[in-house]
N, C-alpha and C positions, 0 to 999 in steps of 0.2 A: 418368708411372709412379711409384708410391710406392717410395722407396728403403727397404732394410732394413739396419740396423745391429745388429751383435752386440757387447756390451759385457762382458768379464769383469771382475769386481770391482765390479758395478754397485751393491752396497750400501755400497761406500766413499764418502766424502764427494765426491770428484770425479765417481765413477761415477754417483752419483745426480743431481748437478747436470747431468751430460752427457745422462743419460737424458732429464731434463726439456727441455733445449734441443732434443734431437732430435725429441721428440715435438712441440713447439711448430712445428718446422720440417717437419711432415708425414712424419717417418719411422715405420716400423714398427720397434720397438725390441725386441730379444730380449736379456734380462740373464742371463748366466750366474752362479750361485752355486755355491759348495761344496756337495757333498752334505752333508745334516744341519746346514746353516748355520741359525742361529735368528735372525740379523739381517735376514731377509727380512720377518718379522712383528714384529720388536721392535727396540729400540735407537734411537740418535739419527739413524740414516741411512735414512730412508724409501725405499722403492722406489715410484715413480709407479704408480698403479693400471693405466695402460695399458701398462706394460711387461711383456712376456711373459716370465716368469721360468722358467728352466730349470736343474735341478740337474744338475751334471756335474763333471768332473775333467780339470784340465790335465795329468795323468799319464797319460792313455789316449788314445794316438795314434789308434786306431781309432774311438773315440767322437768324438773331435773331427772326424774326417773325416766321420763320418755326421751330425753336427751341421751342418757347412757344407752338406753335401748336402741335408739336409731343409729348411733356411730360406733358402739361397742369398743370403747378405748381401752387399751391395755393399761395406760397410765393416766392419772388425773393429777394435774398440778393446780393446787388451789393458792393463787397469788392475789386473789382480789381482796382489797382493802381500802380504806381511807387513812393514809399513813400520816397526815398532817394534823398534829395533835389539836390545834385550836378548832379545825372544822369539826372534829368529833364532838366537842362539847356543844356545838351549835345544834346537832341532831342526834342527842344521846339514845334515844329509843331505837331509831332507825339503825345506828351504828352498832348498837348491841345485837340487834336481830340479824343484821346482815352479816357482821364479822364473827360473831360467836355462834349463834344458832346456825348460820349458814354452813359451818364445818359440819355440825350434826347432820344437817340435810343431805349433805354430800355423802357422808358416811352411810347414812341410811338407805340412800338411793343405790349406793354400790353394794350393800347387803341385799337389797331387793332384786337387782338386776344381774349383778355378776361379782360375788365376793372375791374373785381372783384378781380384779382390778387393783393396781397398786396406786396408792394415794399418797401424795406429798402435801403437807400443810405449812405454809409459811408462817412460822412463829418469829418471835422478835426478842431482841436483847433487852428492849424496854419492859419485858416482863420481870427482869430481875430488879428493876427500880433501885431502891437503897440496898444494893447488894451486901450481902454478908461476907463475901470474900472477893479477892481480885488476883488473878484474872477468874472470870466465871467459866464454869464448865457445865456439863450437861446434868450434874448432880446439884448444882447451887440452888438452893431455895428461891422460890418465885416470890417477889415482893412488889407487884405493880402499883404504880402511883397514878397514872393517866388512865382515862376511859379507853382509849386505843390499846393500851397494855393489858387491861383488865380482860378486854374482849380477846386479846390474843392468848392469854393465859387460859381462858376457857376452852377456845379451840385446841391448845396445846394438850391440855389434860383430857380432853374428850378423844383425841387420837390415841392417846395412850390407853384409855379406857376400852376403847373399841379393838385395839389391838390385843389386849389381854383377855377381854371376854369373848370375842367373836373370831380371834385368829386373823384379823385382816392384815394385809401387808400395807400398814399405815405408818408414815414416818413424819417427824416434824424436824425442820431445818431452823435452828435459832439463829437468824441472820443479824449481824451488826451492821452499822450504817453503810450503806452501798450507793456509790455514786457514779455518775457518768454524764456525757453531754446530753442524755436523755432525761436527766432528773428534772423535776418540775421546778418552775422558777421561784415558788415561794420559800423553797428551802434554803438554808443559809449558804450552803456550798455553791449552788447554781446562782444564788443571789450575788454573791461575790464575784464569780467568773464573768457573769454577765454585765456587772458594773465595771469591772476592769476593762473589758471590751470596749464598753461605751465610752469611759474616760480616756482611754488610749486613742480612740478615734475622735475625740472633742465632742462627743454627745452627752457627756455628763461631767460633773466637777467633784461630786462628794458620795460617799457610800456610809450610810447609817447602820450600824450594827448593835447588837446587845453585849452580851458578856464574851469579851475577847479571849478570856482564859478558859472558857468551856472546852472540854476535851471530849473527843470521840475516837472509836476504833474504826476509821474509815477504809474501805475497800472498793474495787471496782467492780460494778454490777455484772458486768460480763464474766468474770471470774467466778461470780457467786452463781450465776447461771450453770456453769459446769459442775460446782459442787452439788447444786439442786438435782441435776440429772443423774449424777453418780449415786446419789442417796437411793433412788430407786433401782439401780442396778445390782444392788448387793444381794447375797443369798438369804439374809434375814432382814426384817424390819428393824429400824432404830432411829434414834434421834442424834442429832449432830449439831455443835456449836460451828458456825461458819463465821470466821473473823480473820483479822490479820495477826492479832495479838500485841499491836502496838497502838498507841494514841497519840493523837496531835491536837493542838488547840486551834481554835478558830484564827487566833494571831498567826499561828504557823501557816494556815491556809492563805490568809491575806498576804503574808510576806512572800510565800512562794509565788502566788498569782500575780501580784504587782511586780515583782522582781523580774518575772518571765517577759514582761513588755518594757522592762527598763525603767519602772517607776518604784518609788518609795511609798509604801502603804501608809506611812505616818502622815504623809501630806494629803491624804484623801480620806481616811477612815474616821468616821466620829461615832462615839458610843452614845446610844439612845435608850434611856431606861424603858420606854415602851416595849422594847424588844428583849428584855430580860425574862426568863421563864422560871417561875418560882418552883417548879417541879423538875428542874434539870438535874440529871443524873450523869456522873462519870462512870463509864463502863468499858472494860476491856475483855475481850473474849480469849479463852484457850483453844486454838484450832488443833490441838494435838491429836485428838480423836479422828477428826476429818482427815488430817495428813496420813495417820496410821492405817485407818481402815478404807477410806475412799481413795487414798494416793492423790489427794489434792493439796494444793498449796496456791496462794496468789501470785499472778505473773505480772501484775502491774503494781509498782510502789506508789508511795504517797506522793512524791513530787511529780512523778510521770502522770498520775492521775490528775492533779491539779492542772499541770501544763496542757493536758489532753482537753480538759474542759474549757480552759481559757481560748485555745486554738479554735475550737469549734464554735465558741460564741463569737470571736473575731470574724471567723469565715462567714458565719450566718448573717452578721451586720453587714459586712462588706458585699456579700451577695444582694442583700435586700436594697442596699444603696444603689447598686447597679441595676436593679430591676425597676 
């Protein structure tokens, strides 16, 4: 029997990789996008042609129940979010309703239509905030500092509560920073690789960044899609940290990216106080449980990830200039 999966946020980088992964494994994939979303047909995060795209809204409980009743998914992956922190503060009430209460609406829809549906919630390492320990594990206390992280923490605990109270197969994956050529351009990793490509091709001369010493646990979004899928294939529902277990600085990212095209980052990178984040946190996750239980580990290392993104941005610019 063909399994059906519903992915919210299918146009995000992880959503697009997950959709492709599920299609390769024989699923019927339903991709939920926000109404009037232009990224279905444009942008760096393509939706595979075999994904059945549905426009909808996580703010509408009745609509969600009708959606589940219509498609009868075996699995629901809730990846929908606004992950760029500055944008969250521009629309705080909407973001809270969409990202926090949206999780509750999904779980209530599952309870109403088919409690056997397996649910994955995309939690975030940002929930740990000023972490009390390093590396962080599934048991590390949450101390969110940003609105995005607060909404994610609400959804994370709501999943746990519904799992315990109603016996739903509901899981959270606490994902650390994940990157790919499909990363949105406002994020620092893509900002760097896009600038490197432009500088290499003579289309730019300088790159302005914030704190070069800020460190992150960076992994490949395609690897994280694999961990997400494995989370819902287990005999029992549980939560998992999805991370590489190592950190690198923004300076490291610049050095690898510029060196890859034969340049010295020190000749092009300038620090700009406008890009410093007062609520920046250094976080590193322990993937031990995911490795032990899910049998998962990253396949793309830090250096290869940076080079992959630089190569993709170079190819995109060259193709654009030819067109």
